[in-house]
C-alpha positions in Angstrom: 112.4 135.6 84.2 113.0 133.0 87.1 109.5 133.7 88.4 107.8 133.9 85.1 104.1 132.6 85.2 103.2 129.7 83.0 100.8 130.4 80.1 99.3 127.3 78.3 96.8 127.4 75.5 95.3 125.0 73.0 93.1 125.8 70.1 91.8 124.1 67.0 91.9 125.4 63.3 89.1 123.4 61.8 89.5 124.5 58.3 93.3 123.3 58.3 92.8 120.6 60.6 95.5 121.8 63.1 96.0 121.9 66.7 97.9 124.9 68.0 99.6 124.7 71.4 101.4 127.5 73.3 103.6 126.8 76.2 105.5 129.7 77.9 106.8 130.7 81.2 107.9 128.3 83.9 105.8 125.2 83.3 104.8 123.0 86.2 102.5 119.7 86.3 99.4 121.8 87.2 99.8 123.8 84.0 100.4 120.9 81.9 97.2 119.1 83.3 95.3 122.3 82.3 96.7 122.1 78.7 95.9 118.4 78.7 92.4 119.0 79.3 92.2 121.8 76.5 93.9 119.4 74.0 91.3 116.7 74.6 88.4 119.2 73.9 90.3 120.4 70.5 91.2 117.2 69.3 87.4 116.1 69.5 86.8 118.7 66.8 89.5 117.5 64.4 89.9 114.9 62.0 92.4 111.8 61.9 95.8 112.9 60.6 95.4 116.4 62.3 98.8 118.4 62.5 100.1 120.1 65.7 102.1 123.5 65.9 103.6 123.6 69.3 105.1 127.0 70.3 107.7 126.6 73.0 109.7 129.5 71.9 108.8 131.6 75.1 109.1 128.7 77.4 111.8 129.3 80.2 111.7 125.8 81.9 109.8 122.5 82.1 110.2 121.4 85.4 111.2 117.7 85.6 108.1 116.8 87.5 106.2 117.9 84.5 107.6 115.2 82.3 105.0 112.5 83.1 102.1 115.0 82.1 104.0 116.1 79.0 104.3 112.4 77.9 100.6 111.9 78.7 99.7 114.6 76.2 102.1 113.2 73.3 100.7 109.6 73.9 97.1 111.1 73.7 97.9 112.8 70.3 99.4 109.7 69.0 96.4 107.5 70.1 94.2 110.0 68.3 96.0 109.6 65.0 98.1 113.0 64.9 99.8 113.6 61.5 102.7 115.7 62.2 104.1 117.8 65.1 106.0 120.9 64.7 107.9 122.7 67.5 108.5 126.3 67.4 111.6 127.1 69.1 114.0 130.1 69.9 117.7 128.9 69.7 119.0 132.0 71.5 116.7 131.3 74.5 118.9 130.5 77.5 116.6 127.5 78.2 116.4 126.3 74.7 118.7 123.2 75.1 117.3 122.3 78.3 113.7 122.4 76.8 114.6 120.4 73.9 116.5 117.9 76.0 113.4 117.3 78.2 111.3 117.0 75.1 113.6 114.5 73.6 113.4 112.3 76.5 110.1 111.2 75.3 111.6 109.2 72.3 108.4 108.2 70.6 108.1 111.0 68.1 110.4 112.8 65.6 109.0 116.6 65.5 109.8 119.0 62.9 111.4 122.2 64.2 110.7 125.6 63.1 111.9 129.2 63.8 108.4 130.8 64.1 104.6 130.2 63.8 104.8 131.4 60.2 107.6 128.9 59.4 105.7 126.1 61.0 102.7 126.8 59.0 104.8 126.9 55.7 106.6 123.6 56.6 103.3 121.9 57.2 101.8 123.2 54.0 104.7 122.1 52.0 105.3 118.6 53.6 103.9 115.4 52.4 100.8 114.4 54.2 101.0 111.2 56.2 98.3 108.9 57.6 100.1 109.0 61.0 103.2 110.5 62.4 106.5 108.6 62.4 107.0 106.8 65.6 110.2 105.4 67.2 109.9 102.1 69.1 113.0 100.7 70.9 114.8 97.9 69.1 111.7 96.8 67.1 112.4 94.1 64.7 110.4 93.1 61.7 110.7 90.5 58.9 110.3 90.9 55.3 109.8 88.5 52.3 111.0 88.7 48.8 111.2 86.1 46.1 110.5 83.4 48.9 113.4 84.8 51.0 113.0 86.0 54.4 115.1 88.9 55.8 114.8 90.9 59.0 115.8 94.4 60.2 115.6 96.9 63.0 112.9 99.6 62.6 114.1 103.1 62.8 110.7 104.7 62.5 107.2 103.5 61.6 103.7 104.8 61.0 100.6 103.5 59.6 101.9 104.6 56.2 105.3 102.9 56.1 108.5 102.4 58.0 112.3 102.9 57.8 114.5 99.8 58.5 118.1 99.6 59.1 120.6 96.7 59.0 118.5 94.5 56.5 119.8 91.0 56.0 118.7 90.6 52.5 119.5 93.4 49.9 116.6 95.3 48.3 116.1 97.8 45.5 113.9 100.7 45.3 110.6 99.5 43.6 110.9 96.0 45.2 107.4 94.6 46.4 107.8 92.8 49.7 105.7 91.3 52.5 106.4 92.9 55.9 105.6 90.9 59.0 105.4 92.4 62.5 104.7 90.5 65.7 104.1 92.3 69.0 103.7 90.5 72.4 100.4 89.0 73.1 97.5 91.5 74.4 94.1 90.8 75.7 92.4 93.1 73.2 95.0 94.5 70.6 96.0 92.7 67.5 99.5 91.3 67.8 100.2 90.0 64.3 100.4 92.2 61.1 101.4 91.0 57.7 101.5 94.0 55.2 102.1 94.3 51.6 104.8 97.1 50.9 106.9 98.6 48.3 110.6 99.8 48.8 110.7 103.6 48.1 114.1 104.5 49.1 117.4 103.0 49.6 120.6 104.5 51.4 123.5 102.9 53.0 122.3 100.1 55.3 118.8 101.1 55.4 115.5 101.1 53.3 112.2 102.8 53.6 109.0 101.1 52.5 105.4 102.3 52.0 102.7 100.0 53.3 100.0 99.3 50.5 96.2 98.4 50.4 95.4 98.7 54.2 91.9 99.1 54.8 90.4 101.3 57.4 90.0 98.5 59.9 93.5 97.5 59.5 94.9 101.0 59.7 92.8 101.6 63.0 94.2 98.3 64.5 97.7 99.0 63.4 97.6 102.6 64.9 95.9 101.6 68.1 98.8 98.9 68.6 101.6 101.3 67.7 100.1 103.9 70.1 100.0 101.3 73.0 103.6 100.3 72.3 104.6 104.0 72.6 102.7 104.6 75.8 104.8 101.7 77.4 108.1 103.4 76.5 109.5 105.0 79.6 111.5 108.2 79.5 114.8 108.4 81.4 115.4 111.4 83.6 
């Protein structure tokens, strides 16, 4: 077990628009660089919103030195409009906690966990299709306007489809139409200001979820590029 050879593989299911990734054995940076190359070739054949099933159930260890390459793969998927990521895990694997802990150091995405490849396929077949994966951005703030009042809140997660916001300063109700304003730092080529129509779709405690409305393809593309850039700048902490 300790000397288990790394096995990494990526393949594309064109019909289902899914990327299948297998990571097993003792995984080092060289192995993940190989996987990164395979992933890039596979993604080129998939459409925006493609889903990923990542099977790490037979992975024994991810060496700490592998984390920068692992993050590079995640950043690439986000930049290319990944829809959802499902990780197949095996909880009785002695390295399970270590693997998930390493994976969670890359805070940008919220994966779905499954117990088998079949379970992963079922979850993806049943889940609501999104234009992009939900992303976490550290302490990201936004403003929203309703009835000529301007409130603010902290983003829990966000995608080109919508966002979840906690600690809103102005109360909202499900069904409310709002205008969301998001400002990023100035960038030489990327858009820094977004003002988006949205509808509140869910309320719970000190949090609301909103769906973005009427985004044309150009705006979606610019918004996704900006979110992908922001995610790529998030460091992971060893």
